[in-house]
C-alpha positions in Angstrom: -23.8 5.9 -2.0 -20.8 4.0 -3.2 -17.7 4.4 -0.7 -14.8 2.1 -1.4 -12.4 3.4 1.1 -12.3 4.3 4.7 -10.2 4.3 7.8 -11.3 3.3 11.3 -9.8 3.3 14.6 -10.5 -0.3 16.6 -9.4 -1.4 20.2 -10.3 -4.8 21.5 -11.5 -5.4 24.9 -9.1 -5.2 28.0 -8.8 -8.6 30.0 -10.2 -8.8 33.6 -8.4 -8.6 36.6 -7.6 -11.6 38.8 -9.6 -11.6 41.9 -7.8 -11.2 45.8 -10.3 -13.3 47.7 -9.7 -15.7 50.8 -11.8 -18.8 51.7 -14.4 -17.7 54.5 -15.9 -20.9 55.4 -17.2 -22.1 58.8 -15.0 -24.5 60.5 -12.1 -23.6 58.2 -9.6 -21.4 60.1 -7.2 -19.4 58.0 -8.5 -20.1 54.7 -6.1 -19.9 51.8 -6.7 -17.8 48.6 -9.5 -18.6 46.2 -9.4 -15.6 43.8 -10.3 -16.5 40.4 -9.0 -15.3 37.1 -10.2 -12.5 35.1 -12.1 -13.4 31.4 -10.0 -12.4 28.4 -11.1 -9.5 26.1 -13.3 -9.5 23.4 -11.4 -9.7 19.7 -12.4 -7.1 16.9 -13.3 -9.5 14.2 -13.6 -8.1 10.5 -16.0 -10.5 8.3 -16.8 -10.2 4.4 -20.6 -10.4 3.7 -21.8 -10.5 0.0 -24.8 -8.7 1.2 -23.0 -5.3 1.6 -21.7 -3.4 -1.7 -20.3 -0.2 -0.1 -18.1 1.0 2.8 -20.3 3.9 3.6 -21.3 3.1 7.2 -17.5 3.7 8.2 -18.0 7.4 6.8 -20.2 7.9 9.7 -18.6 5.6 12.4 -15.0 5.7 13.1 -14.5 4.2 16.0 -15.2 0.5 17.4 -14.6 -1.2 20.9 -14.9 -4.8 21.8 -16.3 -5.7 25.0 -14.0 -6.0 28.3 -13.3 -9.4 30.0 -14.9 -9.6 33.5 -12.9 -9.5 36.6 -12.4 -12.8 38.4 -14.4 -13.9 41.4 -14.1 -15.5 44.9 -14.1 -19.4 44.9 -12.0 -19.6 41.9 -14.6 -18.1 39.7 -13.6 -17.2 36.1 -14.5 -13.9 34.9 -16.5 -13.7 31.9 -15.1 -13.3 28.5 -15.6 -10.1 26.6 -18.0 -10.4 23.6 -16.0 -10.0 20.2 -17.1 -7.2 17.9 -18.0 -8.2 14.6 -17.1 -5.7 11.8 -19.1 -6.7 8.5 -17.5 -5.6 5.5 -18.1 -6.2 1.5 -16.6 -9.2 -0.4 -13.4 -7.9 -1.8 -12.6 -5.6 1.1 -8.7 -5.4 1.8 -7.6 -4.8 5.8 -4.7 -2.7 5.9 -2.7 -1.8 9.0 -2.1 1.9 8.6 1.1 2.2 10.5 3.2 -0.3 9.1 1.3 -0.2 5.6 0.8 -4.0 5.4 -1.9 -6.0 4.2 -3.7 -7.8 7.2 -5.8 -10.0 5.0 -7.7 -9.7 1.7 -11.3 -10.7 2.1 -12.3 -12.1 -1.4 -14.6 -14.7 -0.4 -18.0 -14.3 1.4 -17.6 -15.3 5.3 -13.9 -14.8 5.2 -12.5 -13.1 8.4 -9.6 -11.8 10.5 -9.0 -11.1 14.1 -7.8 -7.6 13.4 -7.2 -7.0 17.1 -6.8 -9.6 19.8 -8.2 -9.2 23.4 -6.2 -8.5 26.4 -5.6 -11.9 28.4 -7.5 -12.1 31.7 -5.2 -11.5 35.0 -4.5 -14.5 37.1 -6.3 -14.4 40.8 -4.3 -14.6 43.8 -4.7 -18.4 44.1 -1.8 -18.7 41.4 0.5 -16.6 43.6 0.6 -19.2 46.5 3.8 -21.0 47.3 5.5 -22.4 50.7 6.4 -19.1 51.5 4.0 -17.1 50.4 0.7 -18.7 52.0 -1.9 -16.0 51.9 -0.9 -13.4 48.7 -2.5 -10.4 49.0 -2.4 -9.3 45.1 -3.4 -10.6 42.0 -2.4 -10.1 38.3 -3.9 -7.2 36.5 -5.7 -8.0 33.1 -3.9 -7.3 29.7 -4.5 -4.1 27.8 -6.7 -4.4 24.7 -4.7 -3.5 21.5 -5.8 -0.2 19.7 -4.8 0.4 16.2 -6.0 2.1 13.0 -6.8 0.0 10.0 -7.6 1.3 6.3 -10.3 -0.5 4.4 -10.1 -0.5 0.8 -12.7 -1.9 -1.4 -11.8 -3.7 -5.0 -14.5 -5.0 -6.8 -14.6 -8.8 -7.6 -15.8 -9.3 -11.3 -14.8 -11.6 -14.1 -15.2 -8.9 -16.8 -14.8 -5.3 -16.4 -15.5 -2.7 -19.2 -13.4 0.0 -20.3 -13.5 3.0 -22.2 -14.1 6.8 -22.2 -17.2 8.3 -20.8 -20.4 8.0 -23.0 -19.3 5.4 -25.0 -22.0 3.4 -24.2 -20.5 0.9 -21.3 -23.9 1.4 -19.0 -25.7 0.5 -21.8 -24.1 -2.7 -23.2 -24.1 -3.7 -19.3 -28.2 -3.3 -19.4 -28.3 -5.5 -22.0 -26.1 -8.4 -21.2 -27.5 -8.4 -17.7 -30.6 -7.2 -15.6 -28.5 -4.8 -14.0 -30.2 -1.1 -14.4 -27.7 1.5 -14.3 -28.2 5.1 -14.9 -27.8 6.1 -18.4 -27.7 9.8 -19.9 -26.2 11.1 -23.1 -23.8 13.1 -21.1 -20.3 12.6 -19.6 -19.8 10.7 -16.4 -23.6 9.5 -16.1 -21.6 6.5 -14.3 -19.9 8.0 -11.2 -20.1 4.5 -9.0 -19.1 1.0 -10.3 -22.2 -1.1 -11.4 -22.4 -5.1 -11.2 -24.5 -7.3 -13.2 -24.8 -11.1 -13.7 -24.6 -12.4 -17.5 -26.4 -15.8 -17.8 -26.1 -17.7 -21.0 -25.7 -21.5 -21.8 -26.4 -22.1 -18.2 -23.2 -20.5 -17.3 -23.4 -17.0 -15.5 -20.3 -14.4 -14.9 -20.2 -10.9 -13.2 -19.7 -8.0 -15.3 -18.7 -4.6 -13.9 -19.3 -1.0 -15.4 -16.6 0.8 -13.9 -16.8 4.8 -14.1 -15.3 6.5 -17.0 -11.8 7.2 -17.4 -9.9 10.2 -19.0 -6.5 11.2 -19.9 -4.2 11.6 -16.5 -6.5 9.2 -14.5 -3.5 7.5 -13.4 -2.5 10.5 -11.3 -5.8 10.9 -10.0 -7.5 13.4 -12.4 -11.3 12.7 -13.3 -12.3 9.9 -11.3 -8.8 8.5 -11.5 -7.8 5.7 -9.1 -11.3 5.1 -8.2 -11.9 3.7 -11.7 -8.6 2.2 -12.2 -8.1 0.1 -9.0 -11.4 -1.4 -9.5 -10.5 -3.6 -12.7 -7.1 -5.2 -11.0 -9.2 -8.2 -9.9 -11.2 -8.8 -13.3 -10.1 -11.8 -15.4 -11.0 -10.2 -18.9 -11.4 -6.6 -20.3 -14.2 -5.6 -22.9 -12.7 -2.3 -24.2 -15.5 -0.2 -25.4 -14.9 2.3 -28.4 -17.4 4.9 -29.7 -16.8 4.6 -33.5 -19.9 6.7 -34.5 -17.8 9.5 -34.3 -20.8 11.4 -32.5 -18.1 13.0 -29.9 -16.0 14.0 -32.4 -13.0 12.2 -31.0 -10.9 9.4 -33.1 -11.5 5.8 -32.0 -8.1 4.8 -32.6 -6.7 7.5 -30.5 -9.3 6.7 -27.4 -8.4 3.0 -27.6 -4.5 4.2 -27.2 -5.0 6.9 -24.7 -7.2 4.3 -22.4 -4.6 1.5 -22.9 -1.9 4.0 -22.0 -3.4 5.0 -18.5 -3.5 1.2 -17.9 -0.2 0.6 -18.3 1.0 3.7 -16.2 -1.4 2.7 -13.6 -0.2 -1.1 -13.7 1.5 -2.3 -16.3 0.2 -5.8 -15.5 -3.1 -4.7 -16.6 -2.1 -4.9 -20.2 -1.5 -8.8 -19.6 -5.3 -9.3 -19.1 -7.5 -10.9 -22.1 -8.5 -7.8 -23.8 -11.9 -7.8 -26.5 -12.4 -4.7 -28.2 -16.2 -3.8 -28.8 -16.6 -1.3 -31.6 -19.9 0.3 -30.4 -22.6 2.6 -32.0 -22.1 1.0 -35.2 -25.4 1.5 -36.1 -25.2 5.7 -36.3 -21.3 5.4 -37.6 -21.4 8.0 -40.2 -18.4 7.0 -41.9 -17.5 3.4 -42.7 -14.1 4.1 -43.7 -13.1 5.5 -40.4 -14.8 1.9 -38.8 -13.2 -0.1 -41.3 -9.7 1.5 -40.5 -10.3 1.0 -36.7 -11.5 -2.8 -37.0 -8.2 -3.3 -39.1 -6.0 -1.3 -36.9 -7.0 -3.6 -33.7 -6.6 -6.8 -35.9 -3.1 -5.8 -36.6 -2.5 -5.7 -32.9 -3.7 -9.3 -32.5 -6.9 -8.4 -30.4 -10.4 -9.7 -31.1 -12.5 -6.9 -32.4 -16.6 -7.2 -32.7 -18.6 -4.6 -34.2 -21.5 -4.0 -31.8 -24.6 -1.7 -31.1 -25.4 -1.7 -27.5 -28.9 0.0 -28.0 -30.2 -2.4 -30.7 -28.1 -5.5 -29.6 -26.6 -6.1 -32.6 -23.3 -8.3 -32.5 -24.0 -8.8 -28.8 -24.1 -12.4 -28.7 -20.8 -12.9 -30.7 -19.0 -10.7 -28.2 -20.4 -12.3 -25.1 -19.4 -16.0 -26.8 -15.8 -14.7 -27.0 -15.8 -13.6 -23.6 -17.0 -17.2 -22.3 -13.8 -18.6 -24.5 -11.8 -16.1 -22.5 -13.0 -16.7 -19.3 -12.7 -20.7 -20.1 -8.9 -20.5 -20.9 -8.2 -18.0 -18.5 -4.9 -18.5 -16.6 -4.0 -16.2 -13.6 -0.2 -14.8 -13.9 2.0 -15.5 -11.2 2.2 -13.0 -8.6 4.9 -11.8 -6.4 4.5 -12.5 -2.8 3.2 -9.8 -0.8 4.9 -8.5 2.4 1.8 -9.4 5.0 1.3 -8.2 8.3 3.2 -10.2 11.0 0.2 -11.6 13.4 2.7 -13.7 15.1 5.3 -11.0 16.0 2.1 -8.8 16.7 0.8 -11.2 19.4 4.4 -12.6 20.8 6.2 -9.4 21.1 10.1 -10.3 21.8 10.1 -7.0 24.1 7.3 -7.9 26.1 9.3 -9.1 28.8 12.4 -6.7 28.3 13.2 -4.0 30.6 14.4 -0.5 29.8 16.4 1.6 32.1 17.3 5.5 31.8 18.5 8.3 33.8 15.9 11.1 33.5 18.4 14.3 33.9 15.8 16.7 33.8 14.1 15.5 37.0 17.2 13.6 38.3 15.7 10.3 38.7 16.3 6.7 37.5 13.4 5.5 35.3 12.3 1.6 34.4 9.9 0.7 32.0 8.8 -2.3 30.0 5.4 -3.9 28.8 5.2 -6.5 31.3 6.6 -4.5 34.1 3.5 -2.2 33.7 1.6 -5.2 33.8 2.9 -6.5 37.2 3.1 -2.8 38.4 -0.7 -2.7 37.7 -1.2 -5.5 39.5 0.8 -4.4 42.6 -0.6 -4.1 46.1 1.5 -1.4 47.8 0.2 -1.9 51.1 1.3 -5.6 51.0 4.8 -6.5 51.6 4.5 -9.7 49.7 3.1 -7.9 46.5 6.0 -5.2 46.6 8.5 -8.1 47.0 7.1 -9.7 43.9 7.5 -6.7 42.0 11.1 -6.2 43.1 12.0 -9.6 42.6 10.6 -9.3 38.8 12.7 -6.3 38.5 16.1 -7.4 39.6 15.5 -10.9 37.7 15.4 -9.2 34.5 18.1 -6.9 34.9 16.4 -3.6 35.5 18.7 -2.9 38.6 22.0 -4.0 36.9 21.0 -1.6 34.0 20.4 1.2 36.5 23.7 0.4 38.4 25.8 0.9 35.0 24.1 3.9 34.6 25.5 5.2 37.9 22.7 4.3 40.3 23.8 4.5 43.7 22.2 4.2 47.6 19.8 6.7 48.3 18.7 7.5 44.6 15.5 7.7 43.4 13.7 5.1 41.1 10.6 5.6 39.2 8.3 2.7 37.7 5.2 4.4 36.3 4.0 7.1 38.8 5.8 5.3 41.6 9.0 6.4 43.2 10.8 4.8 45.9 14.6 4.9 47.3 17.2 2.3 46.3 18.7 0.6 49.3 21.5 -1.8 48.6 21.4 -5.0 49.9 
């Protein structure tokens, strides 16, 4: 089963907590702090693997969690770092952050990778909080929380040549005679409902050809196989437009040709800028030579190369592939406008990380302080230790938390809440 789009939730590992321990050795009275740091949490890493061809696995498993870091230990021993979680996807997969809609990375090469969620930093042990005044700190830093986000995985096939055309015009047969691929072939519409890839080998050269599922009028709006077809030709360099000129389907080949190109234009006008070669197929069973000649002249009038072929008998295939090789050799990638990419640096270096926000909760009649770094220090606080409580208060005061609340009307005796802890404000 070919699946080319999936949505998953990922969460990196939490950092281990720093340890609160003290030296306990014979003949060493009042040993100082020796708590080690916690290990960092594991990252979520998405890697392109050429051995995969579908995102089917992600239809069944939606949530992925990396390993947490180990807590610090006594004697300044560091906790073990959490194992990274490696998620393998097919080459050509785009990793998109769902919340922002921005591209995190386009994994177009085998082995290409992206750290989609970085693990939390390990907390510092109490040995780091010793100073001339605080000789025996009875607290340590909590580990950083892991990052959780929803990402969209979208696969776009990577092929040099894409086969265009209405259903049942002979694209799958053409792929099978040009390559070693064995697509399902039948005499009914939409025999091909999944893309097929094959490698063409000629003159000691190879290139990848893709038979994409058939297109119908209105595909740019999602009709038929719609967008599932159209998006897979965006990466191709050359297009072979296969047209049935035999009249076996009762359609006009010129009309078919124009309708397909109109769908390309409506989906993405840039697709019409790709080199396009027209293959007038089923020439061996064409009942009306005049119709074939009229079609060939019409295509030549547009300045496009056209070849009369029969995928079933092999007629004209060599000449067609020679033209494909020439187009690939002379292909020049068009300039592309720069994409707005996901800001990894901003994601990790949050400007608001140390900021404290204060507000008055009218419903409960308390003043509230919030902040990312504040929460981390709060989680690290030992409320049975005055030194730890003082460390928390000094952080709040130094970063303007008390001043904010005073401006909002805070007075002595009022209640201040941080997370789920409430205390009475007393002026110095």
